N, C-alpha and C positions, 0 to 999 in steps of 0.2 A: 018587306024589309029583310035584308040579309043579316045573318048572325055573324058577328065578328069572332075570329079565332084568337085563342089565347096562346101566346108564345113565351117560352122560358128556355133559353139556351144555356143556362148555367149548368155547372157540373153536378152530377149525382152518381151514386154508387151503382155501377152496372153489374158488379159481381153478384149482388144479392146478399142477403144476410145469412142464408144457409151456408154459403161459402165462408163467410166471416166466422161463423160459429164452429164449423166442423174442420176448417183447415188452420194450421198454425201460422201461415204466412212466412215469408223469407226471413223476416226480422227475428223470429222466435225459434227457428230450426236449431240454432246452436244453444238455446236456453233450455229446451224441453223436448224430450223424445216423443215420437208420434203415438206410442202406446199410452203414455201417461196423459197426453193431450186428449186422446179418445176417452180415457177413464174420467178425466176432469169434465169432458163434455157430457158424458152420461150423468155425472153428478149434477152438472148444470141443468140438465133436463129435469132432474128430480127437484131441485131447490131454486131454480132460476127465477121463478115468479116472485118468491119471497125476497130474494136479493134485490131484484129490480124495484120492488115496492119500497124496500128500506132505502135504497139509493135515491129514489124519487123523493121520499119524505125528507131525507137529510138535505137534498138539494134546495128545498123550499125554505130552509132555515135562515138563509142570508139573502140580501137583496142584490148582491153583486153576481158575477158570472160563475161563481163556484158556491157550493153548498157548505154546510158546517163540516169542519174537519173532525174525523173520527179515526180511531185505530181500526184496523181491519176486523178485529174480533167484535167490535161494536156494530159493524155492518151486517153481522150474521144474527138473524133473529133466533131467539131461544126456542128449542124444541127437541124432541127425542132424536129425530133423524139428523137435524142440523148439528146437534151436539156430538152425535156418533161420527159424522163426517167432518167435524170442525177443522181439523188439520188440512184436509183436502180442500175444503171450501176456502181456507186462507190462500192456498195455492191457486184455486180457481179465481178468486178476486184479484190476486196479484198478476198472474199470467194472462188471464183472459180479459177481465174488466179494466185493469190498469194498463197492461202492455199491448194487448191486441185490440180491444174495443176503444180504448182511450176514454172510457167513461169516468175514470177516476184520475186524479192528479195529486201530486204531493209538492210540498214547498221546498224540500231539499232532497238530495240524492240518497238512495238507499245503499247501505253497505252491502255490496255484492261481490266482495273479493274472496270470501271463504266458501265453504261448501254450502252454507246456509245463507239465505237472504234475510237479514235481520230487520224487521219492520216494527220492532217493539216500541221504539221512540218516535215513529213516524205517524203523522196523521194524514189520512187520505181524504180528499175533497171530491165531491161529485161535480162533474162538469155539466152545467146546464145546456151548453151549446150542442151537446151530442145526445141529449135525452130523447130526441125524436126516434132514435134507433130502438128504443125499448118496446115500442109497439110491434116492430118487426120481430124482435126477440120473442115476445109473447106468442106471436103467431107461429114461430118456429117450434116453440115448446108445445103448443097445442097440436100442431101437425105431428110431431114426434109421438105424443101420447095417443093420438088417433091411429097412427100406423101401428103402434104397439098393441093397442086394443084390438084392431082388426086382425093382426097377426095371431094374437092369443085366441080370438074367436075362431079363426080359420083352423087352428090346431084342435080346438075343442070339437068343432064340427067334423073334422077329419076323423077323429077317434070315436065320436058318438053318433054322428049322422042325425042328431036331434036338435032342432032349432030352439026348443025351449031350454036346453042345456047351454046353448050359445048365449041366449038372453041372460040366463043366470050368471054365466061366466063374465059377460060384459058388465053386468051390475057389480059383481064381485071385484072385477078389475078396477072399475071406476071408484068403487068404495075404498079399495086398497090405496089407490092414488091419492084420494082425499085424506085418508087416515095418516098417510105418511107425513103430512104437513103438521101433525100434532106434535 
């Protein structure tokens, strides 16, 4: 008996999610400079898991195509690091999750005419139709932390030539990464 092949010729993202996360895209080049984008991406690597979890939780609050509407501040889980970076995380949610990833939507236009983008009276809704991308985002975050840990371990090994110090450094690095979420 011959096995049948599965065919699906529908469109999919060929750029990959690393490109989506690390590049601004043409639509945002006039909105945000590349250095600030890189800075927001580093913050995203730090707190992205928690933001995704919160967006997923709020998306399950309604039975329609969008989740429960919340102010951007409500999408940021409380914590020492999150509160320290809160203003930058607001930018991250707006520029990356709303404008770039299209994971969030709003019911009315944001006042974008002044120097500031005032979202105080706007509620953002999670889009259930794009939540499939969160798995790829988590993988990107994991790869980033793996690379950082390996880089840190290589530096420790270069200076000490002691594998036991590398193991201690790897444990400390991973512990620090987990403590940051408190």
